[in-house]
C-alpha positions as CSV (number, residue, x, y, z in Angstrom):
1,M,80.2,94.7,112.9
2,L,83.6,95.9,112.8
3,R,85.3,99.1,113.4
4,N,86.2,99.8,110.4
5,N,86.7,103.1,108.2
6,Y,84.0,102.2,106.2
7,L,82.3,98.9,106.0
8,M,82.9,96.1,102.7
9,L,80.7,94.5,102.3
10,V,82.0,92.0,99.4
11,L,79.1,90.2,97.9
12,A,77.9,89.7,94.1
13,L,74.9,92.4,93.3
14,C,74.0,94.9,89.9
15,I,71.8,97.4,90.2
16,T,68.5,98.0,88.5
17,T,66.8,100.7,89.6
18,T,68.6,103.8,91.0
19,Y,67.7,107.3,91.6
20,A,69.0,109.1,88.9
21,Q,70.1,112.0,91.1
22,D,72.2,110.2,93.3
23,K,75.1,108.6,90.7
24,L,77.9,110.6,91.0
25,W,79.3,109.7,87.9
26,E,80.3,106.1,86.1
27,V,83.2,104.7,84.0
28,N,83.0,101.6,81.8
29,L,86.5,99.7,82.4
30,N,85.9,97.0,79.6
31,E,88.1,98.6,77.2
32,K,91.1,99.7,79.7
33,L,90.6,96.5,82.4
34,Y,88.8,93.8,80.3
35,K,87.0,92.3,83.6
36,V,87.1,93.6,86.8
37,S,87.5,91.3,89.3
38,W,87.1,92.9,92.0
39,I,86.9,96.6,93.8
40,E,88.7,98.4,97.1
41,Q,88.4,101.5,98.5
42,T,92.4,102.3,100.4
43,N,93.1,104.5,103.0
44,D,93.3,107.6,101.1
45,G,90.0,107.4,99.6
46,L,91.2,105.9,95.8
47,I,88.7,103.4,94.2
48,L,91.1,100.4,93.1
49,A,89.6,98.0,90.5
50,A,91.7,95.0,89.9
51,G,91.0,93.8,86.4
52,D,92.3,90.6,83.3
53,K,94.8,93.3,81.5
54,G,95.9,95.6,84.8
55,L,95.2,97.7,88.1
56,M,93.5,100.6,88.0
57,A,92.9,103.9,90.8
58,L,90.2,105.8,90.5
59,D,89.3,109.1,92.6
60,N,86.3,108.2,94.5
61,N,84.9,112.0,93.9
62,T,85.1,111.9,90.2
63,G,86.0,108.3,88.5
64,A,88.5,110.3,87.5
65,E,92.0,107.6,86.3
66,V,94.6,108.7,88.9
67,W,97.3,105.9,88.3
68,F,97.4,102.4,85.7
69,N,99.5,99.5,86.2
70,E,99.3,97.1,83.1
71,T,101.5,94.4,84.3
72,L,99.7,93.8,87.7
73,K,97.1,91.5,85.5
74,S,94.6,89.8,87.8
75,A,95.5,90.5,91.4
76,D,94.5,88.1,93.7
77,R,92.1,89.9,95.8
78,N,92.8,87.3,98.6
79,S,96.3,88.8,99.6
80,F,95.3,92.1,99.8
81,L,96.5,94.0,102.7
82,S,95.8,97.3,103.4
83,I,98.4,99.1,105.6
84,P,96.5,101.0,109.1
85,G,97.0,105.0,108.4
86,L,98.6,104.6,105.6
87,P,98.3,105.3,101.5
88,M,99.7,101.6,101.4
89,F,99.1,98.1,100.2
90,Y,100.5,95.1,99.5
91,A,99.1,92.3,96.7
92,E,100.0,89.2,94.5
93,Y,100.1,88.7,91.4
94,V,100.9,85.7,88.9
95,P,102.7,87.3,85.8
96,I,102.5,85.3,81.9
97,I,105.9,83.7,82.7
98,G,106.6,83.2,86.5
99,K,106.0,82.7,90.2
100,T,103.7,84.7,91.8
101,R,104.7,88.0,92.8
102,G,103.7,90.4,95.6
103,V,104.1,94.0,95.5
104,L,103.7,97.4,98.0
105,I,102.0,100.3,96.6
106,N,102.1,103.1,97.4
107,S,98.2,104.0,96.8
108,S,98.2,107.4,96.4
109,N,100.6,107.3,93.4
110,G,100.9,104.2,91.7
111,D,104.2,104.1,92.8
112,I,105.8,100.4,93.5
113,L,107.5,101.0,97.1
114,F,108.8,96.9,97.3
115,D,108.8,94.1,94.8
116,T,109.4,90.8,95.6
117,K,110.0,89.8,91.8
118,E,111.0,86.1,91.0
119,N,112.6,85.6,95.1
120,G,109.2,83.7,95.7
121,Y,109.1,85.6,99.0
122,K,105.2,86.0,100.4
123,V,104.1,88.3,103.3
124,K,102.6,86.7,106.2
125,G,101.6,89.6,108.1
126,F,103.3,93.4,109.3
127,T,103.2,95.2,112.3
128,V,103.3,99.3,112.1
129,Y,106.0,100.9,114.6
130,P,105.8,104.6,114.5
131,E,108.3,105.1,117.7
132,Q,110.5,103.3,115.2
133,A,110.3,105.0,112.0
134,M,109.4,101.1,110.2
135,I,107.1,98.5,109.8
136,L,108.2,95.1,110.1
137,F,106.7,93.0,107.0
138,E,107.3,88.9,107.9
139,L,108.1,86.8,104.6
140,V,108.7,83.2,104.2
141,Q,110.3,81.9,101.3
142,D,110.1,78.1,100.2
143,K,111.3,76.8,103.8
144,M,112.5,80.2,105.5
145,R,111.3,83.0,107.3
146,Y,112.3,86.5,107.1
147,L,111.7,89.8,108.9
148,M,111.9,92.6,106.1
149,R,112.5,96.7,107.9
150,F,110.9,99.3,106.1
151,S,111.6,102.6,106.8
152,L,108.4,105.0,107.2
153,R,110.8,107.7,106.3
154,T,112.1,106.8,103.0
155,W,109.3,104.5,102.6
156,T,112.2,101.9,100.9
157,E,113.2,99.1,102.2
158,E,116.1,98.8,104.6
159,W,117.1,94.9,105.4
160,M,116.1,91.9,104.8
161,A,117.0,89.0,107.8
162,P,116.3,85.2,108.0
163,V,115.4,84.2,111.1
164,G,114.8,80.3,111.1
165,K,112.7,77.7,109.4
166,N,109.4,78.0,108.4
167,K,107.4,75.4,110.3
168,E,103.5,76.6,108.9
169,N,101.0,74.2,110.2
170,L,97.8,73.4,107.8
171,L,96.0,76.4,109.0
172,Q,98.7,78.8,108.5
173,K,98.7,77.0,104.7
174,A,95.1,77.5,104.0
175,F,95.1,80.4,105.1
176,G,98.0,82.1,104.1
177,G,98.2,85.9,105.3
178,V,99.4,84.2,108.9
179,S,101.7,85.9,111.1
180,F,104.1,83.7,112.4
181,V,105.9,86.0,115.0
182,D,104.5,84.9,118.4
183,H,106.2,88.2,120.6
184,E,106.1,91.4,118.6
185,P,109.1,93.0,118.9
186,Q,110.3,94.6,121.5
187,F,113.7,97.0,122.5
188,D,116.4,97.3,124.9
189,Q,118.1,100.4,126.6
190,N,119.7,100.1,123.0
191,G,117.7,99.5,120.9
192,N,117.7,96.4,119.7
193,M,115.4,94.1,119.0
194,I,113.6,90.9,120.5
195,I,111.7,88.7,118.6
196,G,109.3,85.4,119.5
197,I,109.0,82.2,117.5
198,D,108.2,78.6,118.8
199,D,110.5,77.9,120.3
200,E,113.1,80.6,119.4
201,M,114.3,84.3,119.5
202,Y,116.7,86.5,118.2
203,V,118.1,89.2,119.0
204,I,118.2,91.9,115.5
205,N,120.4,95.0,115.1
206,P,117.6,97.3,113.9
207,E,119.8,99.4,112.0
208,N,121.2,96.5,109.2
209,G,118.6,93.8,110.2
210,S,122.1,91.7,111.5
211,E,122.0,88.9,114.1
212,L,123.5,89.9,117.5
213,W,122.0,86.4,119.1
214,H,120.0,83.6,119.2
215,Y,118.3,81.6,122.1
216,E,116.7,77.9,121.1
217,A,114.4,76.6,124.2
218,N,113.2,73.0,124.3
219,K,110.1,73.6,124.0
220,K,107.6,76.5,122.7
221,I,108.2,79.8,124.6
222,K,105.1,81.0,126.3
223,A,106.7,84.5,128.0
224,L,108.7,86.7,126.4
225,V,109.2,90.1,128.5
226,Y,112.4,92.3,128.6
227,S,111.7,94.4,131.6
228,P,114.4,98.1,131.4
229,I,114.2,98.1,135.3
230,S,116.5,95.6,135.1
231,N,117.5,95.3,131.6
232,S,116.9,91.6,131.5
233,I,114.9,89.3,129.6
234,Y,112.8,86.9,130.5
235,V,111.7,83.3,129.3
236,G,108.7,80.4,129.6
237,I,109.1,77.8,128.4
238,K,106.1,75.2,127.8
239,K,105.9,72.8,130.7
240,S,109.8,74.3,132.7
241,N,109.3,75.2,135.9
242,K,112.7,77.0,135.6
243,L,112.6,80.4,134.9
244,T,115.3,81.6,132.5
245,I,117.1,85.3,132.5
246,L,119.2,86.4,129.8
247,D,121.0,89.3,129.1
248,P,119.7,91.2,126.3
249,K,123.3,92.3,125.2
250,T,125.4,88.8,124.6
251,G,122.4,86.2,125.2
252,E,124.0,85.6,128.3
253,D,122.1,83.2,130.9
254,I,122.3,85.0,134.2
255,T,119.5,83.6,135.9
256,P,120.7,83.1,140.0
257,G,120.7,80.3,140.9
258,K,117.8,78.0,140.2
259,L,114.8,80.2,140.1
260,K,111.7,77.1,140.8
261,L,108.6,78.0,139.3
262,R,105.2,76.2,140.9
263,G,104.3,75.9,136.9
264,Y,106.0,78.0,134.4
265,M,106.0,81.8,133.4
266,I,103.0,83.7,131.8
267,D,103.6,86.9,131.9
268,L,105.8,89.2,134.1
269,V,104.0,93.0,135.3
270,E,105.5,96.0,137.3
271,D,104.3,97.1,140.0
272,D,104.0,100.4,139.7
273,D,104.3,101.1,143.3
274,T,107.8,99.2,144.1
275,D,109.2,99.1,140.6
276,N,109.4,95.8,141.5
277,L,108.5,92.8,138.8
278,I,105.3,90.4,139.5
279,L,106.3,87.1,138.3
280,V,102.9,85.4,137.5
281,E,103.0,81.2,136.5
282,T,100.3,79.1,135.9
283,E,100.1,77.9,139.3
284,G,101.2,81.2,141.3
285,F,103.1,84.2,141.2
286,N,105.5,85.9,143.2
287,I,107.4,89.2,143.4
288,L,110.9,89.6,141.5
289,D,113.4,91.9,143.2
290,P,114.8,93.5,139.4
291,E,118.1,94.8,141.3
292,T,119.1,90.6,141.7
293,N,116.6,89.0,140.1
294,N,115.6,87.1,143.5
295,L,112.1,86.2,144.3
296,L,111.0,88.0,147.1
297,W,108.6,85.4,148.5
298,K,110.2,82.3,149.9
299,K,106.9,80.5,148.8
300,S,104.7,81.9,145.6
301,Y,101.5,82.7,146.2
302,K,99.6,79.3,144.4
303,M,96.3,79.6,142.1
304,D,95.8,77.2,139.7
305,P,95.0,77.7,137.6
306,L,96.3,81.4,137.5
307,T,95.7,83.8,134.7
308,E,96.3,87.7,135.5
309,V,97.6,89.4,138.7
310,I,96.7,93.2,138.8
311,P,98.8,95.0,141.1
312,N,96.6,97.0,143.5
313,G,98.0,99.8,145.7
314,S,100.2,97.8,147.8
315,D,98.5,94.5,147.5
316,F,97.7,92.2,144.4
317,I,94.1,90.9,143.0
318,A,95.0,86.9,141.3
319,I,92.5,85.6,138.9
320,G,92.3,82.5,137.8
321,K,90.0,81.8,134.8
322,G,88.5,78.1,134.9
323,E,86.2,77.2,132.1
324,K,83.5,76.1,134.7
325,V,84.6,77.7,138.1
326,G,87.3,80.7,138.3
327,Q,89.1,82.0,141.5
328,M,89.6,85.3,142.9
329,A,92.0,86.0,145.6
330,R,93.5,89.4,147.4
331,V,97.4,89.2,147.9
332,D,98.6,91.5,150.5
333,A,102.8,93.0,150.0
334,N,104.3,89.7,151.9
335,G,102.3,87.1,149.5
336,K,99.8,86.3,152.1
337,K,96.3,85.7,151.3
338,V,93.7,88.4,152.3
339,W,90.5,86.3,151.2
340,D,90.2,84.5,148.3
341,T,86.6,83.5,146.9
342,K,85.5,81.2,143.9
343,I,83.4,82.4,141.0
344,S,80.8,80.3,138.8
345,G,82.3,80.0,134.8
346,Y,84.0,81.3,132.9
347,A,84.9,85.6,134.0
348,Y,86.2,86.7,130.5
349,F,86.1,90.3,132.0
350,N,87.2,92.0,135.3
351,S,88.2,95.9,136.1
352,L,89.4,97.7,139.2
353,T,86.4,100.3,140.6
354,K,86.0,101.8,143.7
355,K,84.0,99.1,145.1
356,G,85.7,96.2,144.6
357,V,86.7,94.4,141.1
358,M,83.9,93.6,138.8
359,Y,84.0,90.2,136.4
360,I,81.7,89.1,134.5
361,S,81.4,85.3,134.0
362,T,79.6,83.1,131.4
363,A,77.5,81.9,134.4
364,R,77.1,85.7,136.4
365,S,78.3,89.0,137.4
366,N,79.1,91.2,140.3
367,I,81.4,93.3,142.1
368,I,83.6,91.6,145.3
369,D,84.5,94.1,147.3
370,Y,88.0,94.8,148.6
371,D,87.9,94.8,151.9
372,T,85.4,91.8,152.8
373,G,85.7,89.4,149.7
374,K,81.6,89.6,149.4
375,D,79.2,90.3,146.4
376,V,78.6,94.3,146.7
377,W,75.5,93.2,144.8
378,K,72.5,91.2,146.6
379,R,72.1,90.0,143.3
380,D,73.5,88.3,140.9
381,V,73.7,90.4,137.1
382,K,73.6,87.1,134.5
383,F,74.6,87.4,131.0
384,R,73.9,84.2,128.8
385,S,75.6,85.9,126.6
386,I,78.3,88.9,126.2
387,P,76.3,92.0,126.7
388,A,75.8,94.9,124.1
389,V,77.7,97.5,125.6
390,A,77.2,101.7,125.0
391,Y,78.0,104.9,127.1
392,D,76.1,107.3,128.1
393,E,77.3,110.9,127.7
394,K,75.1,112.6,129.5
395,E,74.1,110.2,132.6
396,D,78.2,109.1,132.9
397,K,77.2,105.8,132.7
398,V,77.9,102.3,131.6
399,V,75.2,101.1,129.3
400,I,74.2,97.0,129.0
401,F,72.2,95.1,127.4
402,E,72.0,91.1,127.3
403,N,68.8,89.2,126.6
404,G,65.7,91.0,126.5
405,N,67.3,93.5,129.5
406,A,69.3,97.1,130.1
407,Y,71.0,98.3,132.5
408,K,73.0,101.6,134.0
409,F,76.5,101.1,135.5
410,D,78.0,103.0,137.4
411,L,81.9,102.2,137.1
412,E,83.1,105.0,139.3
413,T,80.4,104.1,142.5
414,G,80.0,100.1,141.2
415,D,75.4,100.9,141.8
416,I,74.1,99.0,138.5
417,D,70.8,99.5,137.4
418,L,68.0,97.6,135.6
419,F,65.9,100.8,133.4
420,A,64.4,97.6,130.7
421,E,63.3,94.3,131.1
422,N,61.9,91.4,128.6
423,V,62.3,93.9,125.8
424,E,61.8,91.8,122.5
425,L,63.7,92.3,119.7
426,E,63.4,90.9,116.5
427,K,64.7,87.6,115.4
428,V,67.6,88.5,118.6
429,S,68.6,85.4,120.4
430,R,71.2,84.7,122.7
431,K,73.9,83.8,119.9
432,T,72.9,87.4,118.4
433,P,76.6,89.3,117.8
434,L,74.2,92.4,119.3
435,Q,76.2,95.6,119.3
436,A,75.1,99.3,121.3
437,E,75.9,102.8,120.5
438,Y,75.0,105.8,122.1
439,V,72.7,108.3,119.8
440,M,73.1,111.7,121.4
441,N,69.3,113.0,123.1
442,K,68.1,109.6,122.0
443,G,69.1,106.6,123.4
444,Y,70.9,103.4,122.7
445,F,71.1,101.8,119.2
446,L,71.4,98.1,119.3
447,F,72.2,96.7,116.3
448,T,74.3,94.1,113.8
449,D,74.5,93.7,110.0
450,Q,70.7,92.8,109.7
451,H,69.5,94.1,112.5
452,V,67.8,97.1,114.1
453,S,66.4,98.5,117.4
454,M,66.2,101.5,119.2
455,L,66.4,101.7,122.7
456,S,65.3,105.5,124.6
457,N,66.6,106.3,127.7
458,Q,63.6,105.8,129.7
459,G,63.8,101.8,128.6
460,E,61.1,101.9,125.7
461,L,61.6,100.6,123.1
462,V,61.1,103.1,120.3
463,Y,60.9,100.4,116.8
464,T,62.7,97.2,116.3
465,D,63.7,95.9,113.2
466,Y,65.4,92.6,111.3
467,Y,66.0,93.3,106.9
468,Q,66.5,89.7,105.5
469,P,70.5,88.5,104.0
470,A,70.8,89.1,100.8
471,S,72.6,86.1,100.9
472,S,73.5,83.1,102.7
473,S,77.1,84.0,102.2
474,N,79.6,84.3,105.6
475,A,80.9,87.7,103.6
476,L,78.3,89.3,106.1
477,I,79.6,87.8,109.3
478,A,81.6,90.7,110.8
479,L,85.0,89.3,111.9
480,G,84.3,91.1,115.6
481,D,82.0,87.9,116.2
482,F,82.8,85.3,118.0
483,A,81.4,81.4,119.1
484,G,84.0,81.6,122.7
485,S,86.5,78.8,121.7
486,A,87.4,80.7,118.7
487,V,88.6,83.8,120.3
488,L,89.3,82.7,124.8
489,G,91.2,79.8,123.0
490,V,88.3,77.5,125.7
491,D,85.7,75.1,125.0
492,L,83.4,77.3,125.9
493,D,79.0,78.1,124.9
494,I,79.3,81.9,124.6
495,A,78.6,84.0,122.0
496,G,78.8,87.8,120.8
497,S,80.8,90.4,119.2
498,I,84.2,91.1,120.7
499,E,84.1,94.5,119.8
500,N,82.3,94.3,123.4
501,I,84.8,93.2,125.6
502,N,87.3,95.6,124.0
503,M,84.6,98.2,124.5
504,L,84.2,97.4,128.5
505,T,88.1,97.1,129.2
506,D,88.2,100.6,127.0
507,L,85.6,102.2,130.0
508,S,87.6,100.5,132.9
509,N,90.3,102.0,131.9
510,G,88.4,105.8,131.5
511,V,88.5,105.9,128.3
512,Y,84.8,107.4,127.0
513,R,86.0,108.8,124.4
514,S,88.3,108.0,120.7
515,N,88.9,109.6,117.9
516,L,88.9,105.9,116.3
517,D,86.7,104.5,118.7
518,Q,83.1,104.1,119.7
519,N,82.7,107.4,121.5
520,G,83.9,109.6,119.2
521,A,80.5,110.8,118.3
522,N,80.8,114.9,118.4
523,Q,84.5,115.2,118.3
524,E,84.9,118.7,116.4
525,T,88.3,118.7,115.3
526,S,89.3,118.5,111.6
527,L,92.5,116.6,112.6
528,V,91.6,113.0,114.4
529,A,93.8,110.6,112.7
530,G,98.0,110.6,112.0
531,L,101.3,108.6,111.8
532,Y,104.1,110.3,112.9
533,V,107.7,109.2,113.0
534,D,110.4,110.4,115.1
535,N,113.0,111.6,112.9
536,G,116.0,112.8,115.9
537,Y,114.5,115.9,116.4
538,A,111.2,115.8,116.4
539,M,107.7,113.5,115.8
540,Q,107.6,113.6,111.7
541,P,104.2,113.7,109.9
542,V,104.2,110.8,107.6
543,L,100.3,111.3,107.3
544,E,98.1,113.2,108.7
545,V,94.2,113.0,107.8
546,T,91.1,114.3,108.3
547,K,87.7,113.3,109.8
548,T,86.2,113.3,105.9
549,R,88.3,109.7,105.8
550,Y,89.3,108.9,108.8
551,F,87.3,108.9,111.4
552,N,84.6,106.2,112.8
553,S,81.5,107.9,110.9
554,Q,79.3,104.6,112.0
555,Q,79.3,106.4,115.1
556,T,79.1,110.1,114.0
557,L,76.5,109.3,111.3
558,D,72.5,109.3,112.1
559,H,72.1,106.0,109.8
560,H,72.6,102.2,108.9
561,F,73.5,100.7,106.1
562,L,72.7,97.5,105.3
563,V,72.1,95.1,102.2
564,T,68.4,93.0,102.0
565,K,66.4,90.8,100.8
566,V,63.1,92.2,99.7
567,K,60.6,90.0,98.7
568,S,56.7,91.1,97.1
569,D,53.7,89.6,96.3
570,T,52.7,91.5,93.9
571,A,56.5,91.8,92.0
572,P,60.1,89.3,92.1
573,T,62.3,89.2,94.9
574,K,64.8,91.9,94.9
575,H,68.0,93.1,96.7
576,S,68.2,96.7,98.5
577,I,70.7,98.8,100.1
578,Y,68.5,100.8,102.4
579,M,70.0,103.4,104.8
580,V,68.2,103.6,107.9
581,N,67.8,106.7,110.3
582,K,69.2,105.5,113.5
583,A,66.6,107.2,115.7
584,T,63.6,106.9,114.1
585,G,64.7,103.3,112.5
586,K,62.6,105.3,108.8
587,I,64.6,103.9,105.8
588,E,65.4,106.8,104.1
589,K,67.1,106.4,101.1
590,E,67.4,103.0,99.2
591,I,68.8,101.5,95.8
592,D,67.4,98.3,94.7
593,L,69.8,94.9,93.2
594,L,69.1,92.1,90.9
595,D,72.3,90.0,89.9
596,K,74.7,88.3,92.2
597,T,77.8,88.6,90.0
598,P,79.2,91.8,90.5
599,N,80.9,93.2,94.3
600,Y,80.0,96.6,95.7
601,L,81.6,99.0,98.3
602,V,80.0,100.9,100.9
603,D,82.0,104.1,102.3
604,I,80.0,105.3,105.4
605,V,82.6,108.1,105.5
606,D,81.1,109.6,102.9
607,N,77.7,107.9,102.6
608,R,78.1,106.3,99.2
609,V,78.3,103.6,97.6
610,F,80.9,101.6,94.0
611,V,78.7,99.3,92.3
612,N,81.1,97.2,90.4
613,Q,78.7,96.1,87.8
614,N,78.6,93.1,84.9
615,N,82.7,93.4,85.8
616,E,82.9,95.9,84.3
617,L,80.9,99.2,85.0
618,L,82.3,101.2,87.7
619,T,79.1,103.0,89.4
620,S,79.4,105.6,92.7
621,Y,75.9,106.8,93.9
622,Q,74.9,108.9,97.0
623,F,73.0,108.5,99.8
């Protein structure tokens, strides 16, 4: 399930029977748009309708036309990009004469903020930088790459700068909007922008887009880190055991002698205790003095492969993630081993707790004691897939569910208790991307797009149900679902939802509640999201939004929406949208669907459904 502000499912469906009292409005767009090919919802709640005669935005509360642009005929749904946190989106269309054009639009009034015109630019990606008051767009034109700075103060293009030849691979060409930036912009002490693409690095003046200097390596740049402590740029090049250090002002190589590494640099981490820098290599790590850029240890601590180093007071926890066998070691301030241990399987999650280092691997899970390097738990907790995770606010514990077993884990003490065993959920297997959510005073809601279950606080199964998908289309597969190698980059037999790893990481860092995360269930403040930029004197609001639109309602409301195919012995098969009560599992509202031609939106924020029927009739229903 996606962590979006509202759920969008693009399927072909058509309403046959509804509840008349639930219909909010209905508009026939045949005359205005002729055929409506798709509908979308903007960040400010408006409903976009793309038709053969133009692009229209309608008020989601009344269905009234807010704006209409007859130039933007047959806008391409696949090109649609919504800019998070802003009433702004990008889309492409093909004019009657000329090349494909892309436009950036203010969704609230339809104003075109940027137009590629006949230049043939295509937007490949973007990143919002509130601190810099900009959106950095990535564009390609023929065989050239470009960066465009778009101001969040004036809402206009400020500059466009070339950044080398475009080297798209077949995958990027096939899927279009794929970012070409490998190392996101970092800003030096003078505010200059440092960016890495493939085997090249560019340092750009952010005020006018001019190139200050350019560096080209002989192989792909695997790590690129600017350190404000040393005011230096550290470059790790694939298969090169020589660290390169550059002056950010001139690009001059300021590497002191030949800094030979065991492997090649993959990261540079600040040591909070000493202000030194931890140089992480593929086969070991060392400590770097930021004043001299020299290594402090005569020999790097060896670990092959090494993937992560976590500062832990005066010493360090080194972690190597092998596909079948991993490693973990505690290393003191002089680079000497305190202890090391092997870990079965690929450890996809690691976190420091008071008792030791907790890890979850594809084979086993435990806590490694800081002092002894031994297992804290007498018995391993074995997860065959990525576990579903929730946070119990009342008990102040992390709830973990996997393979029919449920545990309560105390991040402070490291204690773990099995409170439910051999729980059988309807049509849930190891590969089901199950997620969990804490429901106050009720228990733990376990769900996917088509599955809903409730486990009580005591471990009793309240209900479990599975609803047949309305279609075999992959449109229902959430972006958070994956099968190992797609996300982790290794060949693993692992399945589940990556949102659970994100959740574990947040919890291990003390983030128990977040307005835009799964734990903001009871926030009462009306202002829950916003985007601000520094105008030189104070943080100026660009957009402020209330929980009516931006709050992660899927975790705040009491219901779960799903689409299902309903078979009957006495009536034809039908398709329905159900609103299921999370606490009881009861279907409290439904809209029956029949056809598979139009598309629809489910807006969980306002409990509404918007349906595009027969590619012309747009109807809004209130659950």
